[in-house]
C-alpha positions as CSV (number, residue, x, y, z in Angstrom):
1,M,-3.5,-37.8,13.5
2,M,-2.0,-37.8,10.0
3,A,1.5,-39.1,9.0
4,R,2.8,-38.8,5.3
5,R,6.1,-39.1,3.4
6,D,5.3,-35.9,1.1
7,Y,4.2,-33.3,3.2
8,L,2.2,-31.8,6.1
9,A,1.6,-27.8,6.5
10,N,-0.1,-25.5,8.8
11,E,-0.8,-22.1,8.2
12,N,-2.7,-21.4,11.5
13,D,-5.8,-22.9,10.1
14,T,-7.8,-25.9,11.1
15,H,-6.5,-29.5,11.1
16,W,-8.9,-30.0,8.0
17,T,-6.4,-28.9,5.4
18,N,-3.0,-29.7,6.5
19,H,-2.6,-31.5,3.0
20,A,-3.7,-30.2,-0.2
21,I,-5.5,-33.5,-1.0
22,A,-5.7,-35.7,2.0
23,R,-8.1,-34.5,4.7
24,L,-8.5,-34.9,8.5
25,E,-12.4,-35.3,9.2
26,G,-14.8,-36.5,11.7
27,Y,-13.1,-34.7,14.8
28,A,-15.2,-33.1,17.5
29,A,-16.2,-29.3,16.6
30,I,-14.0,-28.0,19.6
31,V,-11.0,-29.2,17.6
32,G,-11.9,-26.8,14.7
33,P,-14.2,-26.6,11.6
34,E,-14.1,-29.0,8.8
35,R,-15.4,-28.5,5.3
36,T,-15.4,-24.7,5.5
37,P,-13.6,-22.0,3.4
38,R,-10.0,-22.0,4.0
39,S,-7.9,-18.7,4.7
40,L,-6.2,-17.0,2.0
41,R,-2.8,-17.7,3.6
42,T,-3.7,-21.3,3.8
43,R,-4.6,-21.5,0.3
44,N,-1.4,-19.8,-0.6
45,G,0.8,-22.0,1.5
46,L,-0.8,-25.3,0.1
47,D,-0.7,-24.1,-3.5
48,M,3.1,-23.2,-2.7
49,V,4.2,-26.4,-1.3
50,T,2.3,-28.5,-3.9
51,G,3.5,-26.4,-6.6
52,L,7.3,-26.8,-5.0
53,I,7.1,-30.6,-5.0
54,R,5.7,-30.9,-8.5
55,D,8.5,-28.6,-10.0
56,A,11.0,-30.5,-8.3
57,C,9.8,-34.0,-9.2
58,G,9.6,-34.7,-5.6
59,K,13.4,-34.1,-5.1
60,V,13.0,-30.7,-3.0
61,T,16.3,-29.5,-1.7
62,L,17.0,-27.0,1.2
63,D,17.5,-24.1,-1.2
64,D,14.2,-25.0,-3.0
65,L,12.3,-24.8,0.3
66,R,13.9,-21.6,1.3
67,V,13.1,-19.8,-1.8
68,A,9.6,-21.1,-2.0
69,T,8.8,-20.1,1.5
70,T,10.1,-16.6,1.1
71,H,8.6,-15.7,-2.4
72,N,6.3,-13.1,-0.6
73,R,3.2,-13.9,-3.0
74,V,-0.1,-12.1,-1.9
75,W,-2.9,-14.7,-2.8
76,S,-5.7,-12.0,-3.0
77,A,-3.5,-10.6,-5.6
78,V,-3.2,-13.8,-7.6
79,L,-7.1,-14.3,-7.4
80,W,-8.3,-10.6,-8.0
81,R,-5.7,-8.4,-9.3
82,N,-6.6,-8.5,-12.9
83,D,-10.2,-8.1,-12.2
84,V,-9.8,-5.1,-10.2
85,C,-7.7,-3.6,-12.8
86,E,-10.3,-4.3,-15.2
87,A,-13.1,-2.9,-13.0
88,C,-11.4,0.5,-12.5
89,A,-9.9,0.7,-16.1
90,D,-12.5,3.4,-17.0
91,D,-12.1,5.6,-14.1
92,P,-9.9,8.5,-15.0
93,V,-9.0,9.2,-11.6
94,L,-7.5,5.8,-11.0
95,A,-5.4,5.6,-14.2
96,S,-2.4,5.9,-12.4
97,A,-3.3,3.3,-9.7
98,V,-4.5,0.8,-12.2
99,Q,-1.2,1.2,-14.1
100,I,0.9,0.4,-11.1
101,L,-1.3,-2.7,-10.1
102,R,-0.8,-4.0,-13.6
103,E,2.9,-3.7,-13.4
104,W,3.0,-5.0,-9.7
105,D,4.7,-8.5,-9.5
106,S,1.8,-9.7,-6.7
107,S,4.5,-10.0,-4.1
108,E,5.7,-8.1,-1.0
109,H,9.4,-8.1,-1.7
110,V,11.2,-5.3,-0.1
111,A,11.3,-3.6,-3.6
112,S,7.9,-4.5,-4.7
113,R,6.0,-1.4,-5.9
114,G,2.1,-1.7,-6.0
115,A,1.9,-4.0,-2.7
116,I,1.1,-1.1,-0.4
117,L,-1.7,0.2,-2.6
118,W,-3.0,-3.3,-2.8
119,R,-2.8,-3.6,0.9
120,R,-4.9,-0.5,1.3
121,F,-7.5,-1.5,-1.5
122,Y,-8.0,-4.8,0.3
123,E,-8.7,-3.3,3.6
124,H,-11.3,-1.0,2.4
125,F,-12.9,-3.8,0.2
126,V,-12.8,-6.8,2.3
127,G,-11.6,-5.4,5.8
128,A,-9.4,-7.2,8.3
129,D,-10.5,-10.7,7.3
130,P,-8.0,-13.4,6.3
131,T,-11.0,-15.6,5.2
132,P,-13.2,-13.2,3.1
133,S,-17.1,-13.7,3.5
134,V,-18.6,-15.5,0.5
135,V,-20.4,-12.2,-0.3
136,F,-17.1,-11.1,-2.0
137,F,-17.1,-13.9,-4.6
138,T,-19.5,-14.9,-7.3
139,D,-18.8,-18.5,-7.3
140,Q,-19.4,-20.9,-4.4
141,F,-17.0,-22.7,-2.0
142,D,-16.6,-26.5,-2.8
143,P,-15.6,-28.6,0.2
144,A,-14.0,-30.9,-2.7
145,D,-11.6,-28.0,-3.9
146,P,-11.0,-26.1,-0.9
147,L,-7.7,-24.4,-2.5
148,D,-9.5,-23.2,-5.6
149,T,-12.8,-22.1,-4.2
150,P,-14.1,-19.7,-4.0
151,S,-12.4,-17.3,-6.3
152,R,-14.2,-15.2,-8.4
153,I,-14.5,-11.6,-7.3
154,N,-17.8,-10.0,-6.7
155,R,-16.9,-6.4,-7.9
156,H,-20.0,-5.0,-6.3
157,A,-19.9,-6.5,-2.7
158,G,-19.2,-4.2,0.2
159,I,-18.4,-0.6,-1.1
160,G,-17.4,-2.0,-4.4
161,V,-14.2,-2.3,-6.2
162,V,-14.0,1.1,-7.7
163,E,-14.5,3.0,-4.5
164,A,-12.3,0.9,-2.5
165,L,-9.4,1.6,-4.8
166,R,-10.5,5.4,-4.6
167,R,-10.1,5.1,-0.9
168,A,-6.7,3.4,-1.2
169,V,-5.4,6.2,-3.2
170,A,-6.5,8.7,-0.9
171,D,-4.9,6.8,2.1
172,L,-1.5,7.1,0.2
173,D,-1.7,11.0,0.2
174,G,1.6,12.2,1.1
175,L,3.4,8.9,-0.3
176,P,4.0,7.7,-3.8
177,L,1.2,5.5,-5.2
178,D,4.0,3.1,-6.0
179,V,5.8,3.3,-2.8
180,S,7.9,0.1,-2.2
181,V,7.4,-2.3,0.7
182,G,10.5,-1.4,2.0
183,E,10.1,2.4,2.3
184,V,7.0,2.0,4.7
185,Q,7.3,-1.2,6.5
186,Y,10.5,-1.5,8.6
187,F,12.0,-2.4,11.8
188,T,13.8,0.2,13.7
189,R,17.1,-1.2,15.6
190,A,19.5,1.0,17.3
191,G,18.0,4.0,15.3
192,K,18.3,2.6,12.0
193,R,15.3,1.3,9.8
194,H,15.6,-2.1,8.4
195,P,13.1,-2.7,5.7
196,I,11.1,-5.9,6.2
197,P,9.6,-8.1,3.4
198,G,6.2,-9.9,3.8
199,G,2.8,-8.6,5.0
200,P,-0.5,-9.4,6.9
201,D,-2.2,-12.6,6.6
202,E,-5.6,-10.9,5.7
203,T,-4.4,-10.4,2.2
204,G,-3.1,-14.1,1.8
205,Q,0.5,-13.4,2.6
206,Y,2.5,-16.6,3.6
207,N,5.4,-14.7,5.2
208,L,3.3,-13.2,7.9
209,I,4.6,-9.6,9.0
210,D,2.4,-6.9,10.7
211,A,2.7,-3.7,12.6
212,K,1.4,-3.0,16.0
213,D,0.1,0.4,14.8
214,G,-1.3,-0.7,11.6
215,F,-1.4,1.9,8.7
216,V,-0.1,5.5,9.7
217,P,-1.0,8.1,7.0
218,G,2.0,9.6,5.4
219,R,4.3,6.9,6.8
220,G,3.0,3.5,6.1
221,Y,3.7,0.6,8.6
222,P,6.8,1.8,10.5
223,N,6.6,-0.3,13.4
224,V,6.8,-3.9,12.5
225,T,6.3,-5.8,15.7
226,Y,4.9,-9.2,15.0
227,G,5.2,-12.2,12.4
228,T,8.0,-14.3,10.9
229,G,10.4,-13.5,13.5
230,Y,12.4,-16.7,13.3
231,Q,12.7,-19.0,10.4
232,L,14.3,-22.4,9.9
233,W,14.8,-24.7,7.2
234,V,16.2,-28.1,7.8
235,A,17.3,-31.0,5.4
236,F,17.9,-34.4,7.2
237,T,20.9,-36.0,5.1
238,A,22.8,-39.2,5.7
239,D,25.6,-37.0,7.2
240,G,23.2,-35.5,9.6
241,P,21.1,-32.2,9.7
242,V,21.7,-29.2,7.2
243,A,19.9,-26.3,8.0
244,E,19.7,-22.3,7.3
245,S,17.9,-19.8,9.7
246,I,17.3,-16.0,10.4
247,L,16.4,-14.3,13.3
248,A,14.5,-11.1,12.3
249,Y,15.0,-9.1,15.5
250,S,18.7,-10.3,15.8
251,Q,19.9,-11.9,19.1
252,S,21.2,-9.3,21.3
253,E,19.2,-6.6,23.1
254,D,22.5,-4.7,23.5
255,P,22.9,-1.8,21.2
256,S,26.7,-1.7,21.5
257,S,26.7,-5.5,20.5
258,P,27.7,-6.6,16.8
259,Y,24.7,-9.0,17.2
260,H,22.2,-6.4,18.0
261,S,21.1,-5.9,14.5
262,D,23.2,-8.2,12.1
263,Q,20.6,-10.6,11.4
264,T,17.9,-8.1,11.0
265,E,20.1,-6.6,8.2
266,M,20.5,-10.1,6.6
267,C,16.8,-10.3,6.8
268,S,16.1,-7.2,4.9
269,R,18.4,-8.4,2.1
270,G,16.9,-11.7,2.1
271,E,19.9,-13.6,3.4
272,T,20.1,-16.6,5.8
273,K,22.9,-18.0,7.9
274,Q,23.9,-21.6,8.5
275,V,23.0,-23.5,11.5
276,R,25.9,-25.4,13.2
277,F,25.2,-28.9,14.4
278,H,28.6,-31.0,14.0
279,P,30.7,-30.6,17.1
280,T,33.7,-29.5,14.8
281,D,31.7,-26.6,13.1
282,V,30.3,-25.6,16.5
283,L,33.9,-25.3,17.9
284,S,35.4,-23.8,15.1
285,N,32.7,-21.0,14.8
286,A,32.4,-20.3,18.7
287,V,32.2,-16.9,19.7
288,K,32.7,-17.6,23.6
289,R,33.8,-20.5,25.4
290,V,32.6,-20.9,28.9
291,V,34.6,-23.4,31.1
292,L,33.1,-24.6,34.4
293,G,35.4,-26.0,37.0
294,N,36.3,-25.9,40.8
295,G,33.0,-23.9,41.2
296,R,34.1,-21.0,39.0
297,T,33.1,-19.9,35.6
298,V,35.8,-18.8,33.4
299,L,35.1,-17.0,30.2
300,S,37.4,-17.0,27.3
301,E,36.8,-15.1,24.2
302,M,37.1,-17.0,20.7
303,P,38.7,-15.3,17.8
304,S,35.5,-15.6,15.7
305,T,32.9,-13.5,14.2
306,S,30.4,-16.4,13.1
307,R,27.2,-16.5,14.9
């Protein structure tokens, strides 16, 4: 067990690195491996939270936390993008792809261009593995530095960097090489497409989003079905909890309800909503009041459009 006053984090990895510096060690193997390479998502998340605390000088606000956890950064691109571009720079067939990757912001926001090309490259180069084998690196894993090792790409591992990018380009036949995330990664609600930011954990994305059908040639990832469906950010203040949240798939399954896709649209725009804790806030923003008495249930609609 570990208790700290700064932070603890978990990115679906084992107990060993719930903190960037402090370690939980000595547990039975059945609990999970220790002193082994961490997934790219774990490394991304721990780098994010340590950077957040450092930049905020320890005074992290609710908004700081929300912004940091939705930055949609791709950790494999942070490590490898420049090396991949350099390795492919002399291949005339890949000139456009290299330029797109050089201009890409290494994130998977709805408007990010280059992310889908990188995702296809990664799958061909590494495969569907959130913790790449050591063969894809030229440096060794150091248990004393699990966040930064291994990091340097082995350009010739697997099918090689150049061939992997060539195959990624071929995958996008029928789509622009710089197609944005939002154009091909979306959730359909009541017949309307809602672009969704984020991406798979394999590439080192913290904001985990995945599609049941995987990559569909000519269409991308059109069936988002898994990942960060519900997000909640909470600050505990002297006046009680203050929180923001978003439910990516919205609250109602009824297509005629105003709450069928309202939060999906907010998620697509990167917006959140306030969570009501205090009794006065709850009552003043109620949508429906249920009065129980004399064995009867009486429903009375409230004149409010808040959630």
